[in-house]
Short mmCIF file of the C-alpha atoms (twelve columns), coordinates in Angstrom:
data_MODEL
# 
_entry.id   MODEL 
# 
loop_
_atom_site.group_PDB 
_atom_site.id 
_atom_site.type_symbol 
_atom_site.label_atom_id 
_atom_site.label_alt_id 
_atom_site.label_comp_id 
_atom_site.label_asym_id 
_atom_site.label_seq_id 
_atom_site.Cartn_x 
_atom_site.Cartn_y 
_atom_site.Cartn_z 
_atom_site.pdbx_PDB_model_num 
ATOM 1   C CA . MET A 1   -2.393  -47.669 -58.774  1 
ATOM 2   C CA . ASP A 2   -1.305  -46.393 -62.130  1 
ATOM 3   C CA . GLU A 3   -3.531  -45.738 -65.194  1 
ATOM 4   C CA . GLY A 4   -3.089  -49.310 -66.416  1 
ATOM 5   C CA . GLY A 5   -4.527  -50.941 -63.260  1 
ATOM 6   C CA . ASN A 6   -1.143  -52.059 -62.031  1 
ATOM 7   C CA . ARG A 7   0.103   -51.697 -58.412  1 
ATOM 8   C CA . LYS A 8   3.585   -51.689 -57.045  1 
ATOM 9   C CA . ILE A 9   3.250   -52.535 -53.247  1 
ATOM 10  C CA . ALA A 10  6.632   -52.475 -51.439  1 
ATOM 11  C CA . GLU A 11  8.600   -55.335 -53.081  1 
ATOM 12  C CA . LYS A 12  5.525   -56.982 -54.687  1 
ATOM 13  C CA . VAL A 13  4.529   -56.078 -58.340  1 
ATOM 14  C CA . ARG A 14  0.942   -56.777 -59.597  1 
ATOM 15  C CA . VAL A 15  0.017   -56.626 -63.182  1 
ATOM 16  C CA . LYS A 16  -3.592  -57.022 -64.617  1 
ATOM 17  C CA . PRO A 17  -4.501  -58.114 -68.123  1 
ATOM 18  C CA . GLU A 18  -5.883  -55.562 -70.694  1 
ATOM 19  C CA . PHE A 19  -9.570  -55.629 -71.567  1 
ATOM 20  C CA . ARG A 20  -9.301  -55.125 -75.338  1 
ATOM 21  C CA . PRO A 21  -7.025  -58.155 -76.083  1 
ATOM 22  C CA . ILE A 22  -9.066  -60.503 -74.088  1 
ATOM 23  C CA . PHE A 23  -12.313 -59.372 -75.698  1 
ATOM 24  C CA . ILE A 24  -11.028 -59.311 -79.275  1 
ATOM 25  C CA . LYS A 25  -8.847  -62.292 -79.280  1 
ATOM 26  C CA . ARG A 26  -11.542 -64.598 -77.686  1 
ATOM 27  C CA . TYR A 27  -14.683 -63.281 -79.402  1 
ATOM 28  C CA . LEU A 28  -13.398 -62.234 -82.896  1 
ATOM 29  C CA . PHE A 29  -15.920 -64.514 -84.644  1 
ATOM 30  C CA . ILE A 30  -18.855 -62.715 -82.930  1 
ATOM 31  C CA . LEU A 31  -17.473 -59.351 -83.840  1 
ATOM 32  C CA . VAL A 32  -17.379 -60.551 -87.485  1 
ATOM 33  C CA . LEU A 33  -20.706 -62.251 -87.413  1 
ATOM 34  C CA . PHE A 34  -22.708 -59.672 -85.762  1 
ATOM 35  C CA . PRO A 35  -22.280 -56.968 -88.404  1 
ATOM 36  C CA . VAL A 36  -22.918 -59.505 -91.108  1 
ATOM 37  C CA . SER A 37  -26.304 -60.511 -89.420  1 
ATOM 38  C CA . LEU A 38  -27.096 -56.686 -89.137  1 
ATOM 39  C CA . LEU A 39  -26.332 -56.359 -92.988  1 
ATOM 40  C CA . LEU A 40  -28.626 -59.216 -93.827  1 
ATOM 41  C CA . LEU A 41  -31.322 -57.616 -91.736  1 
ATOM 42  C CA . LEU A 42  -31.014 -54.340 -93.560  1 
ATOM 43  C CA . LEU A 43  -30.917 -56.214 -96.887  1 
ATOM 44  C CA . SER A 44  -34.147 -58.063 -96.060  1 
ATOM 45  C CA . PHE A 45  -35.744 -54.970 -94.763  1 
ATOM 46  C CA . PHE A 46  -35.320 -53.377 -98.180  1 
ATOM 47  C CA . ASN A 47  -36.426 -56.528 -99.913  1 
ATOM 48  C CA . LEU A 48  -33.049 -57.092 -101.562 1 
ATOM 49  C CA . VAL A 49  -32.661 -60.583 -99.888  1 
ATOM 50  C CA . GLN A 50  -35.420 -63.079 -99.402  1 
ATOM 51  C CA . ILE A 51  -34.962 -64.118 -95.816  1 
ATOM 52  C CA . GLU A 52  -37.720 -64.252 -93.134  1 
ATOM 53  C CA . MET A 53  -37.523 -60.942 -91.231  1 
ATOM 54  C CA . PHE A 54  -38.372 -62.788 -87.854  1 
ATOM 55  C CA . LEU A 55  -35.415 -65.164 -88.186  1 
ATOM 56  C CA . LEU A 56  -33.031 -62.333 -88.796  1 
ATOM 57  C CA . LEU A 57  -34.266 -60.440 -85.724  1 
ATOM 58  C CA . LEU A 58  -33.856 -63.507 -83.609  1 
ATOM 59  C CA . LEU A 59  -30.361 -63.975 -85.061  1 
ATOM 60  C CA . ASN A 60  -29.385 -60.414 -84.213  1 
ATOM 61  C CA . LEU A 61  -30.855 -60.582 -80.823  1 
ATOM 62  C CA . PHE A 62  -28.924 -63.757 -80.249  1 
ATOM 63  C CA . PHE A 63  -25.627 -62.167 -81.384  1 
ATOM 64  C CA . PHE A 64  -26.357 -59.016 -79.368  1 
ATOM 65  C CA . VAL A 65  -26.941 -61.121 -76.233  1 
ATOM 66  C CA . VAL A 66  -23.733 -63.159 -76.984  1 
ATOM 67  C CA . LEU A 67  -21.762 -59.955 -77.425  1 
ATOM 68  C CA . LEU A 68  -23.025 -58.339 -74.177  1 
ATOM 69  C CA . GLY A 69  -22.049 -61.829 -72.447  1 
ATOM 70  C CA . ALA A 70  -18.653 -61.666 -74.079  1 
ATOM 71  C CA . ALA A 71  -17.968 -58.166 -72.845  1 
ATOM 72  C CA . LEU A 72  -19.054 -59.106 -69.330  1 
ATOM 73  C CA . HIS A 73  -16.858 -62.167 -69.274  1 
ATOM 74  C CA . SER A 74  -13.842 -60.317 -70.652  1 
ATOM 75  C CA . SER A 75  -14.528 -57.512 -67.829  1 
ATOM 76  C CA . LEU A 76  -14.781 -60.151 -65.214  1 
ATOM 77  C CA . GLU A 77  -11.681 -61.954 -66.376  1 
ATOM 78  C CA . ARG A 78  -9.674  -58.813 -66.219  1 
ATOM 79  C CA . VAL A 79  -10.950 -58.042 -62.649  1 
ATOM 80  C CA . PHE A 80  -10.356 -61.435 -61.253  1 
ATOM 81  C CA . THR A 81  -7.032  -62.237 -62.862  1 
ATOM 82  C CA . SER A 82  -3.701  -60.906 -61.631  1 
ATOM 83  C CA . TYR A 83  0.029   -61.585 -61.949  1 
ATOM 84  C CA . GLU A 84  2.330   -60.830 -59.036  1 
ATOM 85  C CA . ILE A 85  6.122   -60.809 -58.778  1 
ATOM 86  C CA . ASN A 86  8.048   -60.559 -55.522  1 
ATOM 87  C CA . GLU A 87  11.540  -61.499 -54.449  1 
ATOM 88  C CA . ASN A 88  10.567  -65.237 -54.028  1 
ATOM 89  C CA . VAL A 89  7.896   -66.178 -56.474  1 
ATOM 90  C CA . VAL A 90  5.893   -65.380 -59.724  1 
ATOM 91  C CA . LEU A 91  2.230   -65.704 -58.784  1 
ATOM 92  C CA . LYS A 92  -0.756  -65.991 -61.118  1 
ATOM 93  C CA . ARG A 93  -4.319  -65.725 -59.512  1 
ATOM 94  C CA . HIS A 94  -7.394  -66.240 -61.648  1 
ATOM 95  C CA . GLY A 95  -10.863 -67.570 -61.720  1 
ATOM 96  C CA . ILE A 96  -14.317 -66.085 -61.242  1 
ATOM 97  C CA . VAL A 97  -16.131 -69.004 -59.409  1 
ATOM 98  C CA . ASN A 98  -13.302 -71.402 -59.035  1 
ATOM 99  C CA . LYS A 99  -10.356 -69.395 -57.640  1 
ATOM 100 C CA . ARG A 100 -6.979  -70.800 -58.670  1 
ATOM 101 C CA . SER A 101 -3.450  -69.716 -58.200  1 
ATOM 102 C CA . LEU A 102 -0.197  -70.886 -59.698  1 
ATOM 103 C CA . SER A 103 2.980   -70.117 -57.970  1 
ATOM 104 C CA . ILE A 104 6.491   -70.481 -59.398  1 
ATOM 105 C CA . PRO A 105 9.639   -70.081 -57.144  1 
ATOM 106 C CA . LEU A 106 12.204  -67.827 -58.902  1 
ATOM 107 C CA . GLU A 107 14.845  -70.440 -58.533  1 
ATOM 108 C CA . MET A 108 12.882  -72.969 -60.629  1 
ATOM 109 C CA . ILE A 109 12.449  -70.517 -63.545  1 
ATOM 110 C CA . THR A 110 14.782  -71.554 -66.499  1 
ATOM 111 C CA . ASP A 111 13.745  -69.165 -69.305  1 
ATOM 112 C CA . LEU A 112 11.252  -66.400 -70.234  1 
ATOM 113 C CA . ALA A 113 9.891   -65.433 -73.643  1 
ATOM 114 C CA . ILE A 114 7.566   -62.794 -74.972  1 
ATOM 115 C CA . LYS A 115 5.202   -63.880 -77.662  1 
ATOM 116 C CA . ARG A 116 3.143   -61.686 -79.995  1 
ATOM 117 C CA . ASP A 117 0.963   -63.108 -82.690  1 
ATOM 118 C CA . ILE A 118 -0.624  -61.132 -85.513  1 
ATOM 119 C CA . LEU A 119 -3.673  -59.907 -83.190  1 
ATOM 120 C CA . ASP A 120 -1.355  -59.079 -80.512  1 
ATOM 121 C CA . GLN A 121 0.606   -56.947 -82.694  1 
ATOM 122 C CA . GLY A 122 -2.421  -55.045 -83.745  1 
ATOM 123 C CA . LEU A 123 -3.685  -54.804 -80.255  1 
ATOM 124 C CA . GLU A 124 -0.333  -53.921 -78.881  1 
ATOM 125 C CA . SER A 125 -0.418  -56.691 -76.283  1 
ATOM 126 C CA . ALA A 126 1.695   -59.612 -75.630  1 
ATOM 127 C CA . THR A 127 2.113   -62.868 -73.744  1 
ATOM 128 C CA . LEU A 128 4.928   -63.472 -71.252  1 
ATOM 129 C CA . LEU A 129 5.810   -67.157 -71.172  1 
ATOM 130 C CA . VAL A 130 7.665   -68.560 -68.126  1 
ATOM 131 C CA . ASN A 131 9.271   -71.906 -68.206  1 
ATOM 132 C CA . THR A 132 10.509  -73.960 -65.348  1 
ATOM 133 C CA . ALA A 133 13.076  -76.627 -64.571  1 
ATOM 134 C CA . GLY A 134 11.849  -79.992 -65.437  1 
ATOM 135 C CA . THR A 135 9.102   -79.201 -67.911  1 
ATOM 136 C CA . VAL A 136 8.950   -79.439 -71.608  1 
ATOM 137 C CA . ASP A 137 6.332   -76.616 -72.309  1 
ATOM 138 C CA . TYR A 138 5.993   -73.325 -70.737  1 
ATOM 139 C CA . THR A 139 4.542   -73.484 -67.255  1 
ATOM 140 C CA . MET A 140 2.777   -70.188 -66.859  1 
ATOM 141 C CA . HIS A 141 1.263   -67.884 -69.728  1 
ATOM 142 C CA . VAL A 142 0.876   -64.220 -68.572  1 
ATOM 143 C CA . ARG A 143 -1.686  -63.368 -71.246  1 
ATOM 144 C CA . HIS A 144 -3.288  -60.266 -72.638  1 
ATOM 145 C CA . ILE A 145 -0.915  -57.658 -71.112  1 
ATOM 146 C CA . SER A 146 0.634   -54.595 -72.721  1 
ATOM 147 C CA . VAL A 147 3.950   -54.910 -74.538  1 
ATOM 148 C CA . GLU A 148 5.435   -52.528 -71.943  1 
ATOM 149 C CA . ASN A 149 4.073   -54.501 -69.015  1 
ATOM 150 C CA . ALA A 150 5.465   -57.757 -70.635  1 
ATOM 151 C CA . VAL A 151 8.992   -56.395 -71.054  1 
ATOM 152 C CA . TRP A 152 8.926   -54.783 -67.560  1 
ATOM 153 C CA . MET A 153 7.779   -58.065 -65.958  1 
ATOM 154 C CA . ASN A 154 10.532  -59.859 -67.774  1 
ATOM 155 C CA . ASN A 155 13.090  -57.374 -66.637  1 
ATOM 156 C CA . GLU A 156 11.674  -57.563 -62.941  1 
ATOM 157 C CA . ILE A 157 11.888  -61.356 -62.951  1 
ATOM 158 C CA . VAL A 158 15.520  -61.283 -64.346  1 
ATOM 159 C CA . LYS A 159 16.385  -58.674 -61.765  1 
ATOM 160 C CA . TYR A 160 14.983  -60.658 -58.885  1 
ATOM 161 C CA . LYS A 161 16.506  -63.807 -60.145  1 
ATOM 162 C CA . LYS A 162 20.036  -62.078 -60.454  1 
ATOM 163 C CA . ALA A 163 19.594  -60.770 -56.833  1 
ATOM 164 C CA . LEU A 164 18.495  -64.366 -55.707  1 
ATOM 165 C CA . HIS A 165 21.447  -65.965 -57.374  1 
ATOM 166 C CA . ALA A 166 23.994  -63.426 -55.883  1 
ATOM 167 C CA . ALA A 167 22.530  -64.064 -52.334  1 
ATOM 168 C CA . GLN A 168 22.891  -67.847 -52.814  1 
ATOM 169 C CA . GLU A 169 26.386  -67.468 -54.191  1 
ATOM 170 C CA . ALA A 170 27.317  -65.289 -51.210  1 
ATOM 171 C CA . ALA A 171 25.869  -67.797 -48.786  1 
ATOM 172 C CA . SER A 172 27.458  -70.849 -50.244  1 
ATOM 173 C CA . PRO A 173 30.055  -72.495 -47.952  1 
ATOM 174 C CA . HIS A 174 32.628  -72.724 -50.689  1 
ATOM 175 C CA . ASN A 175 32.383  -68.926 -51.262  1 
ATOM 176 C CA . ARG A 176 32.728  -68.146 -47.570  1 
ATOM 177 C CA . TYR A 177 35.862  -70.527 -47.359  1 
ATOM 178 C CA . ASN A 178 37.359  -68.604 -50.341  1 
ATOM 179 C CA . ASN A 179 36.705  -65.200 -48.822  1 
ATOM 180 C CA . PHE A 180 38.304  -66.482 -45.481  1 
ATOM 181 C CA . LEU A 181 41.257  -67.569 -47.228  1 
ATOM 182 C CA . GLU A 182 41.756  -64.224 -49.192  1 
ATOM 183 C CA . SER A 183 41.275  -62.223 -45.996  1 
ATOM 184 C CA . ALA A 184 43.495  -64.520 -43.710  1 
ATOM 185 C CA . PHE A 185 46.542  -64.689 -45.947  1 
ATOM 186 C CA . ILE A 186 46.971  -61.205 -47.246  1 
ATOM 187 C CA . PRO A 187 50.627  -60.634 -47.913  1 
ATOM 188 C CA . PRO A 188 52.411  -57.931 -45.889  1 
ATOM 189 C CA . PRO A 189 53.156  -54.773 -47.969  1 
ATOM 190 C CA . VAL A 190 56.506  -54.744 -49.594  1 
ATOM 191 C CA . SER A 191 58.661  -51.814 -48.287  1 
ATOM 192 C CA . LYS A 192 61.534  -50.408 -50.545  1 
# 
């Protein structure tokens, strides 16, 4: 296992989401409201604002508990979510209580995209979008991974897809017939 929590096992690649993007993108409002409530508590402590001290203590306690719950949820999501790529499928496994998995065969993948919004750019994270044949929207969203992992996964999927296409091309009856014709009817060398 490398330092990012990613593993390469034989021909299978596993990538885990990053903690920071999960936590900040999902719970940004708490990260903003908690310091505001602490500031109100300090201002009321020095009698600069007339707000009941007990209510502010309860509000700060509530935000603190929610912040701890958010950190726990983000940690559990990181632990229980993985994205795998092998020579046949792209697989997403996720869920803490309800385990779910989404498997996409490589031959069904039509395009890939890497998406980065403003928060992603600040957090140096990205989302890899996988589209399949017959769907309008992207089928799989590989969220909260580092930019390097997103580019690397994109390249791995393209590499596996090219290898799959080459193997299918070589195994097609039309290609075998053309190879037979080329090898059977080689003209004799011309002597001078």
